[in-house]
C-alpha positions in Angstrom: 195.7 -62.1 148.9 197.6 -63.0 146.5 200.8 -60.5 144.8 198.7 -60.3 141.6 195.9 -59.0 143.4 198.1 -56.6 145.8 199.8 -55.3 143.0 196.2 -54.3 141.4 194.5 -52.9 144.0 197.7 -51.2 144.1 197.4 -50.3 141.1 193.6 -48.6 141.3 193.9 -47.1 143.9 197.2 -45.0 142.5 195.3 -44.4 139.4 191.9 -42.7 141.6 194.6 -40.8 143.0 195.5 -39.3 139.8 191.9 -39.0 138.1 190.5 -37.0 141.1 193.8 -34.5 141.4 195.0 -33.7 137.8 191.4 -32.8 136.6 191.5 -30.9 139.6 194.7 -29.0 139.6 194.0 -28.2 135.9 190.7 -27.3 136.2 191.8 -25.4 139.6 194.5 -23.2 137.4 192.0 -22.4 133.9 189.8 -21.1 137.1 192.7 -19.0 138.5 194.4 -18.5 134.9 190.3 -16.7 134.4 191.2 -14.4 137.0 194.4 -13.2 136.0 193.9 -10.6 133.3 195.5 -12.3 129.7 199.1 -10.9 129.0 199.0 -8.0 127.3 202.2 -7.8 126.1 205.3 -9.7 125.5 207.7 -7.0 126.9 209.6 -8.2 129.7 207.4 -5.2 132.7 204.3 -7.1 130.9 205.8 -10.9 131.4 207.0 -10.3 135.3 203.4 -8.0 135.8 201.3 -11.4 134.7 203.8 -14.0 136.9 203.5 -12.0 139.7 199.4 -11.5 139.3 199.6 -16.0 138.6 201.7 -16.5 141.7 199.3 -14.6 143.9 196.9 -16.6 143.1 195.7 -19.4 145.9 193.6 -21.4 143.9 196.7 -21.2 141.3 198.3 -22.8 144.2 195.5 -24.9 145.3 196.0 -25.9 141.3 199.9 -26.6 141.6 199.3 -28.9 145.1 197.6 -30.7 143.3 199.1 -31.4 139.7 202.2 -32.0 142.5 200.3 -35.1 144.3 198.9 -36.3 141.1 202.6 -36.5 139.4 203.6 -38.6 142.4 201.0 -41.0 141.9 202.3 -40.8 139.0 205.6 -41.7 139.3 204.5 -44.5 141.8 202.4 -46.7 139.6 205.3 -46.1 137.5 207.3 -47.8 139.1 205.6 -50.9 138.9 202.7 -50.7 136.1 203.1 -51.1 132.4 203.4 -47.9 130.7 200.8 -49.5 128.4 197.9 -49.7 131.2 199.1 -46.8 132.7 198.6 -43.7 130.6 195.8 -45.2 128.5 193.6 -45.5 132.3 194.6 -42.1 133.2 193.0 -40.9 129.6 189.7 -41.4 131.6 191.0 -37.6 133.8 189.3 -36.4 129.7 186.0 -37.6 131.2 186.7 -35.8 135.1 188.3 -32.8 133.2 185.1 -32.4 130.7 182.7 -32.1 133.6 184.5 -30.1 135.9 185.3 -27.3 133.3 181.3 -27.5 132.5 180.2 -27.7 136.4 183.1 -24.7 137.8 184.4 -22.7 134.9 181.0 -22.5 133.3 182.8 -23.6 129.7 179.9 -24.9 127.2 181.3 -28.5 125.2 179.6 -29.3 121.9 178.0 -32.4 121.2 181.1 -33.9 119.0 183.1 -33.0 122.1 181.6 -34.7 124.3 181.6 -37.9 121.4 185.5 -37.5 121.7 185.6 -37.4 125.6 182.9 -41.1 125.4 185.2 -42.3 123.1 188.2 -41.5 125.0 186.9 -43.2 128.2 185.3 -46.0 126.0 189.4 -47.2 124.9 189.9 -47.0 129.1 187.1 -49.7 130.2 189.3 -51.8 127.4 192.5 -51.6 128.9 191.3 -51.5 132.2 190.2 -55.6 131.7 194.0 -56.2 130.6 196.6 -56.8 133.4 199.0 -53.5 134.9 202.2 -55.6 134.2 202.8 -58.0 131.7 206.8 -57.4 132.4 208.8 -59.7 135.0 210.0 -57.1 137.1 213.9 -56.1 137.0 
């Protein structure tokens, strides 16, 4: 396999990891925070109680763990691919988050929001047709 092909495959694998673990972590944190009662006041005791409830949630910890995996994949892929390729490609996660929000959080998404998500996904398709790296490695 040519070096350019290997780079493209590595990049796609890590972007897929980002597209899986980023939205999953966001939705898991959203689900956990919906179960935690909202903060009642900004008094220090209320803030501490809120954080204790939030960090006692296994769902919150699953979300945090998922976001750590996302972050590691993001760091790795940025070490060899262009930021101008990775950032738009990872924006596909907005579509995944919208679908997961409907399925897991029972949120209602308006047609205008779906239109925005579709527009973002079309932009991702356009960026995906370019090479992951346009600069020479140092």
